[in-house]
N, C-alpha and C positions, 0 to 999 in steps of 0.2 A: 750624168756618170753613175755606173751602178754602184750600189753601196752594201754594204754587209747589215742589213736589218735584223734587229737581234731584239731578246726580251730579256730583260733583265731582273732577278730579284731585289727589290728597293727596299723594302723592310721585312722582318721576320714575323711571322703569323704563326697563332697558335689554335690547333685543330685545322679546319679544313680552309688552304688560303683563298683569299678574295683577289678579283681584279685590281683592287687599290694597294696592292703587294706588290705589283710590278709595274716595270715600265718600258716601253717601247722607244728603243732608239736605234740612230744610225752611225755604223761606224766603219771604218775603211775595211776594204777586204785583204786579208791577212796574206802577206807573202810568203813565198817558200823558201825552204834552206834544202841541202841535199839531204834524202830520206826522208823527203814529207811529199803529201799528195792535197791537192784543194778540193774539196767536196762542195756542190751547190745543191742544196737540199731540197727535194721534193715535198716530203711530208713530216710532221712533227707528230710523235704520239702522245696522247695524253694517259697516264696509267695512274690507279690508285697509291701506287708507291711514291709519287711526287709531293703527295702531302705530307710524308715524314721528311722528304729531302728539303722542304722549304722551312718545316718548325727545327725547332733547337732541342729536339727529346732525343733520348738514344735511340740507336738504330743502327742497321746493318751497314749503310755507308755514311759517312760523315754530313752533315747538314750544307747545303749550297751557301757559298758564302755572298754577303750583302755584297750587291755591285756587280756581281757574275752574272753570264746567261743563265736560266734555268736548266738545270739537269734535266735531259730527256732524252730516250731513244728516239732515232730519226734514220728517215734511207734518203739517199741522194747519188747523183752522179759524179765521177770525177772527172775533172773540166781541165786539171793541170797537175802534172807531176813530174817529180824527182826521185821515186820511188822505185825502184828494180819490180816490185810485186805488184803495183798497181797501174795500171794503163788508162789513158783517158777514153771516157767511154763506160767504165765498168761502172756496175751500180752496186755500192755498198752500203751496209745498215750496222748502227753502233750507238754508242752513247755520245752522239755529236751535242747535245743541248739546242735551245731555242735560238739559233742562227742560221742566217740563211744561206752563209758560206761560213765553213770550218776548214782549219787544217788539221791533219793528221798525219801520225807516223806510223799507224797501224795498229797501235798498243789497245786503241778504243772502239775498234771495228770488231763487231762480231761475226760478219762472214760477208763475203760476195754472193750476193743475190744471182743465183743460178737459173731461176724459172722463168726466163723472159716471156715465156706465153702467158704469164698472169700478170695482174697488177704490182707494179713496185710496193701499192702501199699495202698491200697482205703481208709484206715482210715485219710490219710494225704491227699484225695482229694474227691473224687465226695461222700464218707461214713465220712468225715472229715468237716473240716471248710469251703472248696471250696462247698461242696455240701449242706451243712446247711446254708450257707449265700445264694445260689442261693434259695433254698427252703424258707425260710422265708423272703429274700429281697424280692422275687416274690409275694409269697402268702400274707404276711402279711403289706407289704408296698405298692405293686403295685394292689394286688387284681384283678386278671383277670377273666374276666367274659366270658363264652362260645361266640364265635363268635368275640369277641374285638382282635384288633392288638396290637401286643408287638413289640418293636423293642429292640434290644439288641446289646450293642457295646462290642467289642472284642468277637466276637459270637462263636469264635472256641476256646477261652481260656477254662481253667478248672472250672469257674463260669459261662461264657456266655454260653456254649455248653449244661450244666446242666439247667441253667434258659429256654433256646429255646425249651428243651425236657419237661422239666415240664409245659411250658404254653402250648404245644401241648396235654400233658395230660388231661390238663384242659379246652381243648376245644378252645383254641384261635387259631388265625392266628398269624405267626411269622415272621419277617423280621430281618435278623442279619447284622452287620454291621463288616466288617474285613478287611485284607490287599491282600494277594496274590491270584491268581487264584487257587494255591494249597489248600488255606485255604477256599476259598470260595466253592470248590468242596467239602469239608470236612464237611460244614455245611451244605450243600444240601443232600449228601449221606450219611453221617453218623449220622448226628444230627437232619435231617428231617425239616431244616428250609421251610418255604414257596417260602421267596425270600433272595438273600443274594446279598449284595451292597457291593462294595470296597470304602475304604474311600480315596483312591488316585486318585479318577476321577476328573475331572474338576468341577462340576457340582453336589456336593453331596446332596445338598440342592434340587434341582431340581429331583433326582433321588430317593430321598426320598418320594417326593411328587408323583412322578409316583407309586411306591411301595403301596402306603396308600394314595390315592386319600382323603379319608373322616378323614384322619389325624390318629395320634397314639394315642390309648387309655392308654398306658403303656410304659414307657421308664426305661428300665433298665441300669443305666449309669456306665460304668467300667472305661470310659475313661476323661472325661470333656474336657475343650477346643473346638477346632475347631467342631471337632464331634458331640459334645453337641448343640453347637450353631446352626447347619444345623437341628437337631431334632427339636429345640425348634420353629422353623419356621413352622412346621407342626404338631402341638399337636390339637388333638381332644377335644372337649367340655367335660371338667371333667376330664381331662388326669392326673395320678399318676405318679410320676418321683422319682425313688430309685436311690440315688448318693451312689453308692457302692465303686466306685475306681477313682482315679485320673490321671490313666498312662500316657496320655498326658502330663501331667506338667513336664517339665525338672526340674524346682526348685519351692520350695515354699517360699522361703523368699526374696524377698517380694512376696506378694500371687498376683497370676497374677491377672491382670482386663483384661476380656474379655468385648464382647458386653452384653449391658444391657437386661436382660430377663423379666424385670419385665411385660412389656405390655403385653408379650406373656402368661405370666401366669395369668395376670389379666382378659384379653380378653377369654383365654380357661377355665377358673375359676378352674386350675390346680392345684395340690399338690405337692409339691417338699422336700423331706425328704431326710436326711442323713440316712444311715443304717451301723452298726458296730454288727459283728456278738457276739463279746465277750458281747452284752448286752443279748443274748438268752441262756445263759450259761444253765440255769436250763431247757431250752426246747431242748436241742440237740437230746434225747432219741428219742422223737416221729417222728422227721424229718429223724434220720437216719433209724429207722425202715422202714418208708415209701420209702426212698430211696434203700434200700438192696432190698426191695419187688420187686420196677420195677426193678432193676438188673437182679433180678432171672425170672422175668417173660419178661425179653427181652424187657422190654418199655424204657430202661434207659441205654445209652451205653456211654462210657468213653474212652479215650485214656491218656496214660502214655509216659512220656519222660525221660528214666532213664540214669542217668551219674554214672559212675564208680568210685567210693571211694573218699575218702576226697580230694585228689588233685585236684579233677574236680568242687569242691565246690567253689573255691573264684572266679571264672569266672562264676559261674551259675546265680547271680542276673541281671549281666548284660546280659546273655544271654537270661534271660526271658524278660527284656525290649526292646530287639533288635526285641523280637517276634520271636528268633530262634528256639524256641521248639514247638514240636507238641503235644498237650496234657498236663496233669498234669506234671510238672517238678519236679523230685524226685533224691536225691542221694542214690544210694545203699551203705551202709556203709560196 
């Protein structure tokens, strides 16, 4: 008999959750009430934000309760429905958690997936929150102009790779910051960065200066920490900085205190702004339409790293933070 395979948070983590903080279990498939529909999941998403959801530190969403299925974005097909707006066979994406089946009343649905010519897995990556994050974080916050220089940390990641390509589409020059030789080659050959720098070298600030002698007009920050400290030493006049993630910080409590950047911001008359894609929920549609058209036109490329089954999910967040993935990290359910 088919069951609902789910991955629950069984103990609270501090820092990056490990595989032993989760338990895989089988449960009954939920039953429907009027106004609900049943989704059979195809893919679960693995995102940096999941570290915060598993922790018990202050965050923009409450922590996942112990014993509950791990919060995550997912995409799947409606297989039964008692809801007038959701028909069997439609594909939806939303915050459905690490469940193989989930019941929804529509309140946790982000959208119906209309791009039937493209893989539904893309709704969790370049045509999902990763792509929308890159689109609005770059175009709304950084607002790059043709000929300006954009620097991106975690440049080979699912968000960073899209940021670099969108910046090129908009006529900017791009500098990517990543780790290994393999990821540097990926940034150059697959994602079209003009310059690629490893943050593991001895003089990161010097390498950044050499890559952009006139400074960076835009910085898309996915890491914070020492990488950002080095970028802040090389800001162009009127630079715009989008703080999208803090992947380099191992702990948030107490809040890490690094070099003071007030002077660099003052001298450059720079703008520093935090970005959260959930604030753009009512604007997802135009971004996804643009991204999908760029994929169809061959102007926007992507990579996916697919893990197989629920048993692979518990260690996936740690894999993500160790940089062991190549492309958007997802679990095929």
